[in-house]
C-alpha positions as CSV (number, residue, x, y, z in Angstrom):
1,M,12.1,13.4,-2.7
2,P,13.7,12.2,-5.9
3,G,14.6,8.5,-6.0
4,V,12.7,7.5,-2.8
5,P,11.6,3.9,-3.2
6,I,7.8,3.2,-2.9
7,L,6.0,-0.1,-3.3
8,L,2.4,0.0,-4.6
9,V,0.2,-3.0,-3.9
10,D,-3.3,-3.2,-5.6
11,D,-5.2,-5.8,-7.5
12,S,-6.3,-3.2,-10.0
13,R,-3.9,-2.9,-12.9
14,V,-5.4,0.5,-13.9
15,T,-4.8,1.9,-10.4
16,L,-1.3,0.6,-10.4
17,K,-0.5,2.1,-13.8
18,L,-2.0,5.5,-12.9
19,M,-0.3,5.7,-9.5
20,R,3.0,4.5,-10.9
21,L,2.8,7.2,-13.6
22,L,2.1,10.0,-11.1
23,L,4.7,8.9,-8.6
24,T,7.4,8.3,-11.2
25,F,6.7,11.7,-12.7
26,E,7.4,13.2,-9.2
27,G,10.7,11.4,-9.1
28,F,10.0,8.4,-6.9
29,E,11.4,4.9,-7.6
30,V,8.2,2.9,-7.9
31,R,7.7,-0.9,-8.0
32,T,4.3,-2.5,-8.1
33,S,2.6,-5.7,-7.2
34,E,-0.9,-7.0,-7.8
35,R,-0.8,-9.4,-4.9
36,A,0.1,-9.1,-1.2
37,E,2.0,-12.4,-1.3
38,E,4.1,-11.2,-4.1
39,A,4.8,-7.8,-2.4
40,L,6.1,-9.6,0.7
41,E,8.4,-11.6,-1.5
42,M,9.7,-8.4,-3.1
43,L,10.6,-7.1,0.3
44,E,13.3,-9.8,0.5
45,T,15.4,-7.7,-1.8
46,F,13.7,-4.3,-2.2
47,R,13.4,-1.9,0.8
48,P,10.9,0.9,0.1
49,V,10.4,3.8,2.5
50,L,6.7,3.5,1.9
51,V,4.2,0.8,0.9
52,L,0.9,2.0,-0.5
53,T,-1.6,-0.8,-0.3
54,D,-5.2,-1.5,-1.2
55,L,-7.0,-3.1,1.7
56,D,-9.4,-5.4,-0.2
57,M,-7.6,-7.8,-2.4
58,P,-8.1,-11.5,-3.3
59,G,-6.0,-13.9,-1.3
60,M,-4.1,-12.1,1.4
61,D,-5.6,-8.7,2.0
62,G,-3.7,-5.5,2.7
63,L,-4.4,-5.7,6.5
64,E,-2.7,-9.1,6.8
65,M,0.2,-8.0,4.6
66,T,0.7,-4.9,6.9
67,R,0.6,-7.1,10.0
68,R,3.4,-9.3,8.4
69,I,5.5,-6.3,7.4
70,K,5.2,-4.8,10.9
71,S,5.9,-8.0,12.7
72,D,9.1,-8.8,10.8
73,H,12.2,-7.0,12.4
74,R,13.7,-6.6,8.9
75,T,10.7,-4.7,7.5
76,S,9.0,-3.2,10.6
77,G,10.4,0.3,9.9
78,I,8.7,0.6,6.6
79,K,5.8,3.0,6.6
80,V,2.5,1.6,5.3
81,A,-0.4,3.6,4.0
82,A,-3.8,2.0,3.2
83,L,-5.7,3.1,0.1
84,T,-9.4,2.4,0.2
85,A,-12.6,3.5,-1.4
86,S,-14.5,2.5,1.8
87,P,-15.9,5.3,3.9
88,S,-16.2,2.9,6.9
89,R,-14.7,4.0,10.2
90,L,-14.4,0.3,11.0
91,D,-12.0,-0.1,8.0
92,N,-10.0,2.9,9.4
93,Q,-9.7,1.3,12.8
94,R,-8.7,-2.1,11.4
95,A,-6.0,-0.4,9.2
96,I,-4.6,1.4,12.2
97,E,-4.7,-1.7,14.4
98,A,-2.8,-3.6,11.6
99,G,0.0,-1.1,11.7
100,C,-0.9,1.4,8.9
101,E,0.3,4.9,9.6
102,E,-2.1,6.6,7.2
103,I,-5.4,5.8,5.4
104,G,-6.1,7.5,2.0
105,R,-9.5,7.6,0.4
106,A,-10.2,7.1,-3.3
107,S,-13.7,7.7,-4.5
108,C,-15.3,7.9,-7.9
109,R,-18.2,10.0,-6.7
110,E,-18.3,13.3,-4.8
111,R,-19.8,13.4,-1.4
112,V,-22.3,16.2,-0.6
């Protein structure tokens, strides 16, 4: 879907850079933020179709940011997908309850 706007929110600069490269290569319009607070400010003028967010960030976490996105009538239609390295089912449940449509897993080690 060329040109589709996506917002990436993660406190890891390496993750943001890699994800931005991959998504831009696929033709998406990508903006990034290292903080949830900054991401919410960006939504004042930028309307992505999708927000990909880390759950565990300093300051406001991805769950609270998702709750705020979903509770604001101006942004409630934006899809939010959580990105996490956690295998916890509790994290899955908390993400769904906050309003995330999807939960993606990132892991540096293979599971057997």
